[in-house]
C-alpha positions in Angstrom: 89.3 131.2 129.7 88.6 127.5 129.3 90.9 125.1 127.6 89.0 121.8 127.4 90.4 118.3 127.7 88.9 115.6 125.6 89.6 112.4 123.6 89.9 112.6 119.8 89.5 109.7 117.4 90.9 109.5 113.8 89.4 106.8 111.6 91.5 105.1 109.0 89.4 102.9 106.7 88.0 102.6 103.1 84.5 103.7 102.1 81.9 101.4 100.6 83.0 102.4 97.1 80.6 104.7 95.3 77.7 103.7 97.7 76.7 106.8 99.7 74.1 105.1 101.9 76.3 102.2 102.8 79.3 104.4 103.5 77.1 106.6 105.7 76.0 103.6 107.6 79.7 102.6 108.0 80.5 106.1 109.3 77.7 105.9 111.9 79.1 102.6 113.1 82.5 104.1 113.6 80.9 107.1 115.4 79.2 104.7 117.8 82.4 102.8 118.4 84.5 105.9 119.0 81.9 107.4 121.3 81.7 104.1 123.3 85.5 104.5 123.8 85.1 108.0 125.1 85.8 110.1 122.1 84.3 113.6 121.8 85.6 114.2 118.3 85.7 111.8 115.4 87.6 112.6 112.2 86.9 110.8 108.9 89.0 110.7 105.7 88.8 113.0 102.7 85.7 112.4 100.5 84.8 109.4 102.6 81.3 109.5 101.2 81.6 107.8 98.9 85.0 107.4 97.5 88.0 109.0 95.8 88.3 109.2 91.9 91.4 106.9 91.6 90.5 106.5 87.9 92.0 110.0 87.3 95.4 108.6 88.1 95.3 105.2 86.4 93.1 105.9 83.3 93.1 108.4 80.5 90.6 111.2 80.9 88.4 109.6 78.2 88.4 106.3 80.0 87.7 107.9 83.3 84.8 109.9 82.0 82.2 107.2 82.6 83.4 106.9 86.2 82.9 110.7 86.7 79.2 110.1 85.9 79.0 107.3 88.5 80.6 109.6 91.1 78.3 112.5 90.3 75.2 110.3 90.7 76.3 109.0 94.1 77.5 112.4 95.4 75.4 114.0 98.1 74.1 117.4 99.2 74.5 119.0 102.6 70.7 118.9 103.2 70.3 115.3 102.1 69.4 112.2 104.1 73.0 111.1 104.5 74.0 114.3 106.3 70.9 114.2 108.4 71.8 110.7 109.4 75.3 111.8 110.4 73.9 114.7 112.4 71.6 112.4 114.2 74.4 110.1 115.1 76.6 113.0 116.4 73.7 114.2 118.6 72.8 110.7 119.8 76.4 109.9 120.8 77.4 113.4 121.9 80.4 113.7 119.6 81.7 116.2 117.1 82.2 114.8 113.6 84.4 116.1 110.7 83.9 114.0 107.6 84.7 114.4 103.9 82.1 114.0 101.2 81.7 114.4 97.4 79.2 117.3 97.4 77.0 117.6 94.4 76.7 121.1 92.9 73.9 122.5 90.9 75.5 121.9 87.5 76.2 118.3 86.4 79.9 119.1 85.9 80.1 120.4 89.5 81.3 118.2 92.4 83.1 119.7 95.4 85.6 118.0 97.7 83.9 119.0 100.9 84.6 118.6 104.7 81.6 118.8 107.0 81.9 120.0 110.6 79.0 118.7 112.8 78.8 119.6 116.5 77.7 117.3 119.3 74.2 118.8 119.2 73.8 117.3 115.7 74.1 120.7 114.0 76.0 121.1 110.7 78.0 124.1 111.8 80.5 124.3 108.9 81.3 123.2 105.3 84.7 123.6 103.8 85.2 123.1 100.1 88.7 122.2 99.0 90.2 125.4 97.5 92.2 123.8 94.7 91.9 120.2 93.5 95.4 118.6 93.4 97.0 117.5 90.1 94.8 114.9 88.4 91.9 115.8 90.8 91.1 118.8 88.5 89.4 116.3 86.2 86.7 115.8 88.9 86.3 118.6 91.4 85.4 122.2 91.2 87.4 124.7 93.3 86.0 126.1 96.5 86.2 129.7 97.7 87.4 131.7 100.6 84.0 131.8 102.3 84.7 128.4 103.9 88.1 129.2 105.4 86.6 129.4 108.8 87.2 128.2 112.4 84.2 127.1 114.3 83.7 127.4 118.1 82.6 124.2 119.8 82.3 122.8 123.3 85.7 121.1 122.9 87.4 124.1 121.3 87.8 126.0 118.0 87.9 123.6 115.0 89.2 124.2 111.5 89.8 121.8 108.6 91.6 121.4 105.3 91.6 118.5 102.9 94.7 116.7 101.8 97.1 118.7 99.7 95.8 122.1 100.7 97.4 121.4 104.1 100.6 122.4 102.2 99.1 125.8 101.5 100.8 128.1 104.0 98.4 131.0 103.5 95.3 128.9 103.9 96.7 127.4 107.1 97.6 130.9 108.4 94.1 132.1 107.7 92.7 129.4 110.0 95.4 130.0 112.7 94.5 133.7 112.7 91.0 132.9 113.7 92.1 131.1 116.8 92.2 127.5 115.6 93.4 125.1 118.3 92.0 121.8 116.7 92.9 121.2 113.1 91.4 118.2 111.2 93.5 117.3 108.2 92.0 114.4 106.1 93.6 112.5 103.3 93.3 109.6 100.9 96.1 107.1 100.4 97.9 107.6 97.1 100.0 104.6 96.0 100.4 105.9 92.5 102.9 108.6 93.6 106.5 108.7 92.3 108.7 105.9 93.5 110.6 108.0 95.9 107.5 109.6 97.5 106.5 108.2 100.9 102.9 109.3 101.3 102.6 108.4 104.9 105.7 110.3 105.8 104.5 113.3 103.7 101.2 113.4 105.6 103.0 113.3 108.9 105.4 116.1 107.9 102.5 118.4 106.8 100.6 117.7 110.1 103.7 118.3 112.2 104.5 121.5 110.4 101.0 123.0 111.1 101.0 121.9 114.7 104.4 123.2 115.4 104.0 126.5 113.6 100.5 127.1 115.1 101.1 125.4 118.5 97.9 123.4 118.2 96.6 119.8 117.8 96.2 118.2 114.4 94.0 115.2 114.0 94.8 113.3 110.8 92.4 110.8 109.2 93.3 109.0 106.0 91.4 106.4 103.9 92.7 103.1 102.7 92.3 101.3 99.4 90.1 98.2 99.7 90.1 95.2 97.5 86.6 96.3 96.6 87.9 99.5 95.0 90.6 97.6 93.0 88.1 95.0 91.8 85.7 97.8 90.6 88.4 99.3 88.4 90.1 96.1 87.3 88.0 95.7 84.1 89.4 99.0 82.8 92.8 98.7 84.3 93.9 95.0 84.5 97.1 95.8 86.5 95.2 97.9 89.0 96.5 95.7 91.9 100.0 96.7 91.0 99.2 100.4 90.7 97.1 100.7 93.9 99.0 98.4 96.2 102.0 100.0 98.0 103.2 100.3 101.5 103.4 103.6 103.5 100.4 105.1 101.6 98.2 106.0 104.5 98.9 107.7 107.9 96.3 108.5 110.6 97.2 109.9 114.0 97.2 112.9 116.3 100.0 115.5 116.4 100.6 117.7 119.5 101.5 121.4 119.6 105.2 120.5 119.8 105.0 118.8 116.4 105.3 115.3 117.8 102.9 112.3 117.3 100.7 111.7 120.4 100.6 107.9 121.0 100.9 105.4 118.1 99.7 106.3 114.6 98.2 103.9 112.1 100.2 103.3 108.9 98.3 101.5 106.1 96.2 99.4 108.6 92.5 100.0 109.2 91.2 101.1 112.6 90.8 104.0 114.9 93.5 106.1 116.6 92.8 107.7 119.9 94.6 110.4 121.9 93.8 112.5 124.9 94.0 116.2 124.1 94.5 119.1 126.6 94.2 122.4 124.9 96.1 124.2 127.7 99.2 122.6 126.2 98.9 125.1 123.3 99.7 128.0 125.6 103.3 127.6 126.8 104.9 126.9 123.4 103.5 130.2 122.1 105.9 132.0 124.4 108.7 130.8 122.1 107.0 131.2 118.7 103.7 133.0 118.3 103.4 133.7 114.6 100.0 135.3 115.3 101.5 137.8 117.8 105.0 138.7 119.1 106.8 136.4 116.7 105.7 138.2 113.6 106.0 141.6 111.8 102.6 142.7 110.6 104.0 146.1 109.8 105.9 144.2 107.1 103.5 141.5 106.1 99.9 142.0 105.1 97.7 139.0 104.3 94.3 139.8 102.7 91.8 137.0 102.3 88.7 137.3 100.1 86.0 135.5 102.0 83.1 136.4 99.7 81.3 133.4 98.2 81.9 133.0 94.4 79.0 134.2 92.3 78.3 132.5 89.0 75.9 135.2 87.8 74.4 138.4 89.0 70.9 139.3 87.8 70.0 143.0 87.6 66.4 143.9 87.6 66.2 147.4 86.1 62.9 148.1 84.3 64.1 151.2 82.5 67.1 149.5 81.0 65.1 146.5 80.1 62.4 148.5 78.4 65.0 150.2 76.2 66.2 146.9 74.8 
């Protein structure tokens, strides 16, 4: 068995708001920088291309409707030029990339919060759609399905990913663990509009630590920041946007080890890249104490069933006899 060693990078930055091409260019620049510093895996924030629908939190649904239209028009597809550019950058710099996008669906009311997994050969090997949009996000995103709850084998190890709040979903996390996940990418957005006693950065760290400790694996956390550009764009509709979207401890990016502890120094609120050296062999010994996939469980008592069939919107039945009778 092989347990690779490699360097991981977690990017903490803001997108070029609602500009898919410019944000893709920014992502490519970060890929180049991380690769130059020896990274074999680069993780980007949730819906990095090309921005998060903050209007859902600070406007009424009616006010925010026009912004939904803008977001839909700048959302992208997995076979579009932006993804091709990302794949080319991954191949050119020999790195694996996990990045969040707003994925455009076939219907105009259909956008998915999607994480892409690209290997170092420039191949899009995976696409995970967020299972349940969180709270106000339901005004924007369509729910994904179980078909994307997968772990992908790569040269650096088996990679799985979940977006933001679904990292609190114990069953989704267990589904990934059960497939041999050793590298988990959890990406987020900063959320300053949370209740006053909610520390977003600490909440992100707790969720990552829980998954790493329970599964005895490494979690790479990448979180976006809120730029002045984002606030300026929304200011005409929400004059006090600066007050609503400026708050400390809203973003956390870092790497968590299989003991649940942060590896190195994380980034809180500040923009940049966090690096950490990862040795997957360190996932073995902690399993002797708690292996919830093996000796430390009771599968004669518990039975988790996961529907991995893609959701079908419609089924066409071509039956000439039936048709001719109608």
